[in-house]
SERO-4910 file (N, C-alpha, C, O; in steps of 0.05 Angstrom, whole numbers):
BEGIN
 pado doro    nc1    nc2    nc3   cac1   cac2   cac3    cc1    cc2    cc3    oc1    oc2    oc3
  Met    A    515   -451    416    495   -452    392    492   -432    375    509   -445    363
  Thr    A    487   -412    361    471   -388    357    455   -379    362    440   -385    343
  Asn    A    438   -360    384    410   -353    374    388   -348    356    381   -325    356
  Leu    A    373   -367    336    360   -355    314    327   -362    315    317   -382    326
  Thr    A    315   -345    303    295   -345    307    287   -368    289    300   -387    280
  Asp    A    248   -359    286    239   -389    275    227   -389    236    215   -404    220
  Asp    A    242   -359    238    247   -342    213    268   -343    197    270   -343    172
  Glu    A    285   -345    214    313   -350    206    320   -382    196    330   -392    175
  Ile    A    311   -394    221    316   -437    210    295   -425    197    300   -401    201
  Thr    A    272   -425    182    251   -425    158    270   -423    129    273   -440    111
  Val    A    282   -390    132    303   -384    116    327   -400    109    335   -406     86
  Met    A    344   -411    142    350   -434    124    348   -457    117    368   -468    109
  Lys    A    318   -474    120    316   -493    109    312   -488     74    319   -504     56
  Met    A    296   -458     69    296   -456     45    322   -458     37    323   -473     18
  Cys    A    342   -450     42    371   -460     27    388   -491      2    402   -495    -18
  Leu    A    372   -502     25    384   -530     25    375   -540      1    351   -539     -7
  Thr    A    395   -552    -11    381   -563    -42    379   -590    -39    361   -601    -51
  Tyr    A    399   -607    -21    411   -636    -15    403   -647     10    403   -628     26
  Asp    A    394   -673     24    386   -678     33    403   -702     54    390   -719     67
  Thr    A    428   -699     55    462   -694     80    467   -674     95    458   -651     93
  Arg    A    479   -681    107    494   -654    110    526   -657     99    539   -636    103
  Ser    A    537   -675     88    556   -684     67    552   -667     37    569   -653     26
  Asp    A    531   -671     29    520   -668      0    526   -636     -7    538   -623    -23
  Gln    A    503   -630     25    505   -600     31    534   -585     19    542   -575     -2
  Leu    A    543   -592     48    582   -574     48    596   -589     21    619   -580     15
  Arg    A    587   -610      5    602   -612    -17    597   -609    -35    616   -610    -50
  Tyr    A    568   -603    -49    552   -576    -67    553   -556    -60    570   -544    -73
  Asn    A    540   -540    -38    528   -524    -28    511   -497    -54    513   -473    -59
  Ser    A    500   -516    -60    485   -498    -75    462   -492    -50    460   -497    -26
  Ser    A    442   -475    -76    416   -453    -68    403   -451    -87    416   -448   -108
  Asp    A    369   -452    -89    349   -443   -103    338   -406    -75    334   -382    -79
  Ala    A    338   -410    -70    333   -388    -51    350   -357    -53    366   -343    -41
  Asp    A    335   -357    -76    332   -319    -79    317   -311    -59    304   -322    -41
  Trp    A    324   -281    -68    313   -257    -48    283   -247    -60    272   -230    -46
  Pro    A    265   -257    -89    239   -261    -92    231   -285    -74    212   -290    -59
  Thr    A    244   -292    -78    223   -323    -67    226   -331    -29    207   -340    -16
  Ile    A    239   -328    -25    236   -322      5    210   -289      8    185   -289      7
  Ser    A    220   -277     10    196   -254     11    175   -266      5    158   -274     21
  Ile    A    174   -269    -20    139   -303    -18    132   -323     -2    110   -328      8
  Lys    A    156   -335      1    143   -354     20    144   -343     45    127   -358     56
  Met    A    154   -324     65    153   -318     79    131   -290     95    127   -278    117
  Ser    A    124   -291     67     95   -275     62    112   -252     80    102   -250    102
  Met    A    130   -236     76    144   -204     86    151   -183     62    150   -188     38
  Asn    A    153   -172     68    150   -137     46    200   -136     53    215   -139     71
  Ala    A    202   -133     25    222   -120     12    253   -118     43    274   -127     51
  Thr    A    229    -96     51    243    -95     79    263   -107     99    286   -106    106
  Lys    A    233   -120    104    233   -144    126    247   -177    113    258   -191    130
  Thr    A    244   -186     91    273   -197     96    286   -195     82    295   -213     68
  Arg    A    293   -161     84    328   -151     79    341   -160    109    363   -168    117
  Gln    A    314   -154    121    319   -161    157    320   -168    157    344   -166    150
  Leu    A    316   -188    158    319   -217    160    345   -240    146    356   -258    159
  Leu    A    350   -235    124    384   -236    107    399   -230    131    413   -244    146
  Glu    A    393   -192    132    419   -176    140    424   -197    178    444   -190    192
  Ser    A    413   -210    185    415   -223    209    427   -237    209    444   -239    226
  Leu    A    425   -258    186    427   -290    181    464   -287    173    483   -302    177
  Ile    A    460   -259    162    499   -252    150    512   -250    181    530   -265    188
  Lys    A    501   -228    202    513   -216    223    520   -251    240    533   -255    261
  Lys    A    512   -264    228    517   -287    260    523   -303    243    520   -327    247
  Arg    A    539   -290    210    555   -322    202    539   -344    189    545   -367    187
  Met    A    525   -336    183    505   -361    178    492   -366    138    482   -383    124
  Gly    A    502   -342    136    509   -345    100    513   -327     94    524   -313    112
  Asn    A    510   -310     59    521   -295     46    495   -291     26    475   -304     26
  Tyr    A    501   -273     14    493   -278    -27    504   -295    -40    515   -310    -24
  Ala    A    508   -299    -60    518   -321    -74    542   -295    -93    537   -273   -103
  Asp    A    572   -310    -92    584   -295   -104    567   -283   -144    570   -263   -159
  Asn    A    546   -314   -147    546   -304   -187    511   -278   -186    495   -271   -204
  Ser    A    512   -273   -159    468   -258   -154    487   -237   -184    485   -242   -208
  Asp    A    500   -221   -176    506   -198   -194    495   -211   -240    483   -201   -259
  Glu    A    512   -239   -235    501   -244   -258    476   -265   -267    468   -270   -290
  Leu    A    470   -271   -249    436   -275   -244    412   -269   -252    394   -279   -266
  Gly    A    418   -245   -235    395   -208   -232    385   -217   -210    362   -209   -214
  Tyr    A    385   -230   -188    378   -229   -165    396   -238   -139    418   -246   -145
  Asp    A    393   -237   -125    400   -243    -97    392   -276    -81    378   -280    -62
  Val    A    412   -297   -101    407   -320    -77    416   -331    -63    437   -342    -71
  Phe    A    407   -335    -34    419   -328    -15    432   -363     -3    421   -385      1
  Met    A    467   -350      1    471   -386     -2    488   -389     44    499   -377     63
  Leu    A    477   -410     37    488   -423     75    517   -418     59    527   -417     37
  Ser    A    523   -415     92    566   -416     98    566   -442    116    548   -450    131
  Glu    A    587   -449    110    594   -483    126    585   -481    159    577   -503    169
  Leu    A    584   -449    181    580   -453    199    543   -455    194    531   -466    213
  Gly    A    527   -445    170    499   -452    171    498   -481    163    482   -495    175
  Ile    A    510   -490    148    498   -525    127    509   -537    166    492   -551    178
  His    A    530   -530    178    523   -548    204    500   -533    229    495   -545    250
  Thr    A    493   -517    224    476   -516    246    462   -517    245    449   -518    266
  Ile    A    447   -518    218    418   -522    210    413   -556    208    390   -561    215
  Phe    A    428   -582    198    432   -590    207    427   -611    227    415   -632    227
  Asp    A    446   -594    253    443   -588    292    412   -599    275    401   -618    264
  Ile    A    409   -569    282    374   -577    284    365   -586    273    345   -594    285
  Leu    A    365   -596    242    343   -624    241    348   -642    253    329   -657    255
  Glu    A    376   -656    267    376   -680    263    372   -670    299    387   -686    310
  Asp    A    366   -661    310    358   -664    348    339   -675    345    326   -682    365
***
């Protein structure tokens, strides 16, 4: 398993919109936009970007394809990220 920091785990939990692994995998959506993550984590812009970039490097997620249309960056979990966070939650 990939080593994740407490902050990374917290952000991954914010990305969950479904209570079950199967639903999250099937419908994978997220309400975790960049400004919300920054506020909830009490981090400045630089720290928030570094945190999200770390999750991207670990293949836990990425920005949604429609972020440009929305006007803000939505962070979505990858399939690996979904399995990883549910493994943590179910432990």
